[in-house]
C-alpha positions in Angstrom: -23.9 -50.1 -66.7 -20.9 -48.4 -68.8 -17.6 -49.7 -70.6 -14.7 -49.6 -68.3 -12.5 -46.8 -68.2 -9.1 -48.5 -68.9 -6.8 -45.4 -68.6 -8.4 -44.8 -64.7 -8.2 -48.5 -63.8 -4.7 -49.1 -65.4 -3.8 -46.0 -64.2 -4.7 -46.4 -60.7 -3.0 -49.8 -60.6 0.5 -48.4 -61.9 0.2 -45.8 -59.3 -0.8 -48.1 -56.3 2.8 -49.9 -57.2 4.4 -46.9 -57.7 4.0 -45.4 -54.6 3.7 -49.0 -52.7 7.0 -49.9 -53.7 8.7 -46.6 -53.9 6.9 -44.1 -51.6 8.2 -40.8 -52.4 10.1 -41.7 -55.2 7.5 -41.8 -57.6 5.2 -39.1 -56.7 5.6 -36.6 -59.5 4.6 -39.1 -62.2 1.4 -40.0 -60.1 0.8 -36.4 -59.7 0.6 -36.1 -63.3 -1.6 -38.7 -63.2 -4.1 -37.3 -61.0 -3.9 -34.2 -62.6 -4.3 -34.9 -66.1 -7.7 -37.4 -64.7 -8.9 -34.0 -63.0 -8.2 -32.2 -66.4 -10.8 -35.0 -67.9 -13.6 -35.5 -65.3 -16.9 -33.2 -64.9 -16.9 -31.3 -62.1 -19.8 -33.5 -60.2 -16.9 -36.4 -60.4 -14.4 -34.0 -59.0 -16.6 -33.3 -55.8 -16.8 -36.6 -55.5 -13.4 -37.9 -55.6 -12.5 -34.9 -53.2 -15.0 -36.3 -51.0 -14.3 -39.5 -51.1 -10.7 -38.8 -50.7 -11.1 -37.1 -47.7 -12.8 -39.9 -45.9 -10.4 -42.2 -46.7 -7.9 -40.0 -45.6 -9.6 -39.3 -42.3 -9.9 -42.6 -42.1 -6.7 -43.8 -42.6 -6.0 -41.2 -39.7 -8.5 -42.6 -37.1 -7.0 -46.3 -38.1 -3.1 -44.5 -37.4 -4.1 -42.7 -34.7 -5.7 -45.9 -32.8 -2.7 -48.2 -33.7 -4.7 -50.1 -36.5 -2.1 -49.1 -39.2 1.6 -47.5 -38.3 4.3 -46.2 -41.1 7.8 -46.3 -39.9 9.3 -42.3 -39.1 5.8 -41.0 -39.1 3.3 -39.6 -37.0 0.9 -38.7 -40.0 0.0 -40.2 -42.8 3.2 -40.3 -45.1 2.8 -37.9 -48.6 2.9 -41.4 -50.7 -0.1 -42.7 -49.1 -2.2 -39.0 -48.9 -1.3 -39.5 -53.5 -2.5 -43.1 -53.1 -5.7 -42.2 -51.6 -6.2 -39.6 -54.4 -5.9 -42.3 -56.7 -7.6 -44.4 -55.3 -10.4 -42.1 -55.0 -10.7 -41.5 -58.8 -11.2 -44.8 -59.7 -13.8 -45.4 -57.4 -15.3 -42.6 -59.4 -14.5 -43.7 -62.7 -14.8 -47.6 -62.1 -15.7 -49.0 -58.9 -18.6 -47.2 -58.3 -20.4 -48.5 -61.1 -20.2 -52.1 -59.3 -21.4 -51.2 -56.1 -24.5 -50.0 -56.5 -26.2 -53.3 -54.4 -25.0 -51.9 -51.1 -24.5 -55.7 -49.5 -22.2 -56.4 -52.5 -20.7 -53.1 -51.6 -20.4 -53.5 -48.0 -18.7 -57.2 -48.4 -16.6 -56.7 -50.9 -15.2 -53.8 -49.8 -14.8 -55.3 -46.1 -13.0 -58.4 -47.7 -10.6 -55.9 -50.7 -9.7 -53.1 -48.0 -8.4 -54.7 -45.7 -6.4 -57.0 -48.3 -4.9 -54.0 -49.8 -3.6 -53.1 -46.8 -2.3 -56.2 -46.0 -0.2 -56.2 -49.7 0.5 -52.9 -49.3 1.9 -53.9 -45.9 4.4 -56.9 -47.3 5.6 -54.8 -50.4 5.9 -51.1 -48.8 8.5 -51.8 -45.6 7.0 -49.0 -44.6 3.8 -49.9 -43.3 2.3 -51.9 -40.6 -1.1 -53.2 -39.7 -1.6 -54.5 -36.5 -2.2 -58.2 -36.4 -4.9 -58.1 -33.3 -8.3 -59.9 -33.9 -9.6 -56.0 -33.3 -7.8 -54.7 -35.3 -9.4 -56.7 -38.6 -12.6 -56.1 -37.5 -12.5 -52.2 -37.3 -10.6 -52.6 -41.2 -13.4 -54.6 -42.8 -16.0 -52.4 -40.7 -14.6 -49.1 -41.9 -14.0 -50.9 -45.4 -17.7 -51.8 -45.3 -19.0 -48.4 -45.1 -16.7 -47.0 -47.4 -18.1 -48.9 -49.9 -21.6 -48.3 -49.5 -20.3 -45.0 -49.2 -18.7 -45.1 -52.9 -21.5 -47.0 -54.5 -24.2 -44.2 -52.7 -22.2 -41.3 -54.2 -22.9 -42.5 -57.7 -25.9 -40.7 -57.3 -24.2 -37.3 -57.3 -22.3 -37.5 -60.7 -23.4 -40.9 -62.7 
């Protein structure tokens, strides 16, 4: 197990709160953090980072299209949500994937933590809504469980 990458973890937490609370208003500081992180990581990490971000953006687009997620005044994912996926996939590659090597633990922890992050983000943002149906929660848990396994599996390409 590698040592904790504190700059990536702290940068993610600050970016998450900045984007959820202020949406597009703080995109520039988050973009600077993303560019700085991009400059610091290897080519293999960059490829995994962008692949995981693309999967996450696709996942959220499908969830939005199906009505599980919605954003005030937008039929597409807002720019701040796209930036959030870039920051999140960065912290997955640089921090979380090391802890997701056991696929059962990866699936279970992501199936719980992912939907909780959406609910927290919806409560704080005022821009995002999560459907309160049982089917929506099941869909979120299944999607995030699979994303957790993919995140742990992706580590073999860059670690």
